[in-house]
Structure formats: C-alpha cells, structure tokens
C-alpha positions as CSV (number, residue, x, y, z in Angstrom):
1,M,138.1,18.7,142.1
2,R,137.1,18.0,138.5
3,N,139.6,18.1,135.7
4,P,139.4,21.5,133.9
5,E,137.3,21.8,130.8
6,P,139.1,22.8,127.6
7,L,138.9,26.5,126.7
8,P,139.0,28.2,123.4
9,A,142.5,29.5,122.9
10,E,141.6,33.1,123.1
11,E,139.9,32.6,126.5
12,A,142.7,30.6,128.1
13,P,144.5,32.5,130.8
14,E,148.1,33.5,130.2
15,L,150.8,31.7,132.1
16,L,154.4,32.3,133.3
17,I,156.4,29.4,134.6
18,F,159.2,29.7,137.1
19,P,162.0,28.7,136.8
20,F,163.4,27.5,133.5
21,N,164.2,24.0,134.8
22,G,163.3,20.4,134.2
23,N,160.0,20.6,136.1
24,G,159.1,23.7,134.2
25,L,159.8,22.1,130.8
26,E,157.8,19.1,131.8
27,A,154.9,21.4,132.7
28,L,154.7,22.4,129.1
29,D,153.3,19.0,128.2
30,C,150.6,19.5,130.9
31,L,149.1,22.7,129.7
32,G,146.8,21.4,126.9
33,S,144.4,24.2,126.0
34,A,144.0,25.3,129.7
35,F,146.6,28.0,129.5
36,R,148.5,30.2,127.0
37,L,152.2,30.2,127.7
38,I,153.9,33.6,127.8
39,G,157.2,32.1,128.7
40,F,159.5,31.2,131.6
41,V,161.0,33.3,134.4
42,D,164.5,32.6,135.6
43,D,167.0,34.3,137.8
44,T,170.0,33.1,135.9
45,P,171.0,35.7,133.3
46,E,172.6,33.0,131.0
47,K,169.2,31.3,130.7
48,Q,167.3,34.5,129.7
49,G,166.5,35.1,126.1
50,I,165.0,32.6,123.6
51,D,165.8,28.9,124.0
52,H,166.4,26.5,121.1
53,H,162.7,25.5,121.1
54,G,161.6,29.2,120.8
55,H,160.4,29.7,124.3
56,A,161.1,33.1,125.9
57,V,162.9,33.2,129.2
58,Y,162.5,36.4,131.2
59,S,163.8,38.0,134.4
60,R,161.4,38.6,137.3
61,E,160.2,41.8,135.7
62,A,157.9,39.6,133.7
63,F,155.7,39.3,136.7
64,D,155.0,43.0,136.6
65,R,155.0,43.2,132.8
66,W,152.1,40.8,132.7
67,P,150.3,41.5,136.0
68,H,147.2,39.5,135.1
69,A,149.1,36.3,134.0
70,M,148.8,33.2,136.1
71,V,152.0,31.9,137.6
72,L,153.3,28.3,138.1
73,A,156.4,28.0,140.3
74,V,158.0,24.6,140.3
75,P,161.6,24.9,141.7
76,G,163.1,22.0,143.6
77,S,165.3,18.9,143.4
78,P,166.6,16.3,145.9
79,K,169.4,18.8,146.8
80,S,167.4,22.0,146.9
81,Y,164.0,21.0,148.0
82,P,164.3,22.4,151.6
83,F,164.5,25.9,150.1
84,R,161.3,25.6,148.1
85,Q,159.1,27.7,150.4
86,R,161.6,30.4,150.7
87,I,162.1,30.6,147.0
88,I,158.4,30.6,146.1
89,D,157.5,33.1,148.9
90,G,160.3,35.3,147.6
91,L,158.6,35.8,144.3
92,G,156.0,37.9,146.0
93,I,153.1,36.6,143.9
94,D,149.5,37.3,145.0
95,A,147.7,34.2,145.9
96,S,145.0,34.9,143.3
97,R,147.6,34.5,140.5
98,W,148.8,31.0,141.3
99,A,147.9,28.4,138.7
100,R,146.7,24.8,139.0
101,V,148.0,22.8,136.1
102,V,146.7,19.3,135.6
103,H,147.7,17.2,132.6
104,P,144.7,16.2,130.4
105,K,145.6,12.6,131.0
106,A,145.7,12.8,134.8
107,S,142.8,11.6,136.8
108,V,141.7,13.6,139.8
109,S,138.6,12.5,141.7
110,P,135.9,15.2,142.2
111,L,136.1,14.2,145.8
112,A,139.8,15.2,146.1
113,T,141.0,18.6,147.3
114,V,143.8,20.2,145.3
115,G,145.5,23.4,146.4
116,H,147.0,26.3,144.3
117,N,150.3,26.4,142.5
118,V,150.1,22.7,141.9
119,L,151.5,20.7,139.0
120,I,150.0,17.3,138.3
121,M,151.7,15.5,135.4
122,A,150.5,12.7,132.9
123,G,149.2,9.5,134.3
124,V,148.8,10.7,137.9
125,V,145.8,9.3,139.7
126,I,144.4,11.1,142.8
127,T,141.5,9.3,144.4
128,S,138.6,10.2,146.6
129,N,139.1,12.3,149.7
130,A,142.8,12.8,149.0
131,V,144.2,16.2,149.9
132,I,146.9,17.9,147.9
133,G,148.3,21.0,149.5
134,D,149.6,24.2,148.0
135,H,152.8,24.4,146.0
136,V,153.0,20.7,145.4
137,C,154.5,19.0,142.3
138,I,153.6,15.4,141.3
139,L,155.5,13.7,138.5
140,P,154.0,11.2,136.0
141,N,152.2,8.0,136.9
142,T,152.1,8.6,140.7
143,V,149.0,7.4,142.6
144,V,147.7,9.1,145.7
145,H,145.1,6.9,147.2
146,H,142.0,7.6,149.2
147,D,142.3,9.9,152.3
148,A,146.0,10.4,151.8
149,H,147.3,13.9,152.5
150,I,150.2,15.6,150.7
151,G,151.6,18.6,152.6
152,D,152.3,22.1,151.2
153,W,155.6,22.6,149.3
154,S,156.2,18.9,148.8
155,L,157.5,17.1,145.6
156,L,156.5,13.6,144.6
157,G,158.6,11.8,141.9
158,A,157.3,9.6,139.2
159,T,155.5,6.3,139.9
160,V,155.2,6.9,143.6
161,I,152.4,5.2,145.4
162,A,151.0,6.9,148.5
163,A,148.6,4.3,150.0
164,G,145.3,5.2,151.7
165,H,145.5,7.4,154.9
166,S,149.3,8.0,154.4
167,V,150.4,11.5,155.3
168,I,153.4,13.4,153.7
169,G,154.3,16.5,155.7
170,E,155.3,19.9,154.5
171,N,158.3,20.4,152.3
172,C,159.1,16.7,151.7
173,Y,160.8,15.1,148.7
174,I,159.6,11.6,147.8
175,G,161.9,9.9,145.3
176,S,160.6,8.3,142.1
177,G,159.4,4.7,142.5
178,S,158.8,4.9,146.2
179,H,155.9,3.1,147.9
180,L,154.3,4.4,151.1
181,M,152.3,1.8,153.1
182,N,148.8,2.7,154.2
183,G,148.7,4.9,157.3
184,V,152.4,5.9,157.4
185,T,153.4,9.5,158.2
186,I,156.4,11.2,156.6
187,G,157.5,14.0,158.8
188,A,158.1,17.6,157.6
189,A,161.2,18.2,155.4
190,A,162.0,14.5,155.1
191,L,163.5,12.9,152.0
192,V,162.6,9.4,150.8
193,G,165.2,8.0,148.4
194,L,164.5,6.5,145.0
195,G,162.6,3.2,145.0
196,S,162.2,3.1,148.8
197,N,159.5,1.0,150.5
198,V,158.3,2.9,153.5
199,V,156.5,0.6,156.0
200,R,156.8,2.7,159.1
201,D,156.7,6.4,160.0
202,V,159.6,8.7,159.1
203,G,160.6,11.5,161.4
204,A,160.9,15.1,160.5
205,A,164.0,16.1,158.6
206,Q,165.1,12.4,158.2
207,R,166.6,11.0,155.0
208,V,165.5,7.4,154.4
209,A,166.2,4.9,151.6
210,G,165.9,1.1,150.9
211,N,163.5,-1.8,151.2
212,P,162.3,-1.5,153.8
213,A,163.3,2.2,154.1
214,R,165.7,3.0,156.9
215,T,167.4,6.2,158.1
216,V,170.5,7.1,156.2
217,G,170.9,10.7,157.3
218,R,169.2,13.8,158.6
219,I,169.1,17.6,158.3
220,I,171.2,19.0,161.1
221,E,168.7,19.8,163.8
222,S,170.3,23.2,164.5
223,Q,169.9,24.2,160.8
224,R,166.3,25.4,160.3
225,L,164.4,26.5,157.2
226,D,162.7,29.9,157.7
227,G,159.0,30.1,157.0
228,C,157.9,26.5,157.4
229,N,154.8,26.3,159.5
230,D,155.8,23.1,161.1
231,P,158.4,23.7,163.9
232,A,160.2,20.5,162.8
233,C,161.0,21.9,159.4
234,P,164.8,22.4,158.9
235,R,166.0,26.0,158.2
236,Q,168.8,27.7,156.4
237,G,170.2,24.9,154.4
238,V,170.6,21.3,153.4
239,N,173.6,20.4,155.6
240,T,173.1,16.8,156.6
241,T,174.8,14.2,158.7
242,S,174.8,10.6,157.7
243,T,174.6,7.4,159.6
244,Q,176.4,5.5,156.9
C-alpha cells in the first residue's frame, strides 16, 4: 500500500466518523486533504448537535442523508473492545463505503496490506509484508514490523511494537507501550495491558499484563461474542474472572 496522494479539496471524498469519541476526534488530525469531513455520527442524543469546536454530530440518519459519503467507524476502549464487531456490523454500512484513513506523517510500506475501515495515526510505521486487517485502529508512533499480522477488529495503542512475524488475532486490544516479541501469537479477543512485554503466546480471551506479561484474567468462557469468525472469540459481554 502507498500513502494516498493529496487531492484538491473539491475532489476529496466526504467522510462521516462514528462515534463522537476520543478515537474519532484523534482521526480529525489524520485526514489531511484526503477527505472532507461532514461530521460525526453518535447514538447518544446528548452529544448530537454542534460541539464547541464547531463540528456537527448527527444521529445514524446521516448515513442515509449522505449515501455517497465514506464512513470511518472507530468505537472501542479497553472495556468495550469485545463489542467492536457487533457495533460496527450494526451500522449496516456497505463495504464500498468504508474509508481508510492514514495520517500524512505515517509510513506504510508499499509491500504492506491494509484493509478497509482502518485508522492509522501519526508516526505509525508499517513495514514490508505486514498485514493490517479490516476495522483496525492504530494509535500514534506504533511500529508493525515485517510479516506481522494484525487481525480484523483489533485496536493497538500508542507506541506499541509488534515485532516481525508476530500475530495479533481478531478483536484484540493491545495497550499503549506494549512490546510483542518476534513470532508470538496473541489469541482472539485477548487484552494486553499497558506497557506489557509479551515474550510468549497469549491464549484466546486472556488478559495479560506485566514484564514479562502474565495472565491476570480472562473473558468467561461461557460468554461468547456473536459474529467473531474465530470460535475462540468471547461473546455477549466483557465479564471476566481474575487470577489476582
């Protein structure tokens, strides 16, 4: 993938961002001249209207009001990340409308593969043969090294290092400052805590933290998240048990 070339303002596609959250606001700094922002979409009535910066926040009717606008959907936090797929699928957006937003100061190798509905923030480096799945959000200054694979629906915090041949499964959350040693695999729906140093594989639905990272909890196995293609993905919630 090559970084997108700047477009004249009148030629840039229109864009709606869902929801009106921290990730969405940070996405504003990534647009450059590649998109023309219409506004945000959010389900919370109290957020709808005009914010103090002058940005419009609409209900979901905006998707029909601007049927040709591109859409960037970036929900998710350490608490809500297991629901990302269900939330994004629930928007009912045609695949052709999903945007790919790359900050002008990010570096993406032309030999890398990047999916749709992906947000790549400032300072991110994605090197040769890396694969970034669909519906992925990567925060500033993260490095995804050669032949690493980031699964669909996953979020990577700031200054994460995913070393060569590491694999992050579907619907994972990798906390800021974490390091993944080359060749390790993070199972589907796992959470890696802030600043963790992952030196061995992490099982599906596990929560790990520390240096070296160790298991501190898990998604209850009987609670499964509808829609994840990997049978190990948790469903229906973020209930966890802890080993602490």
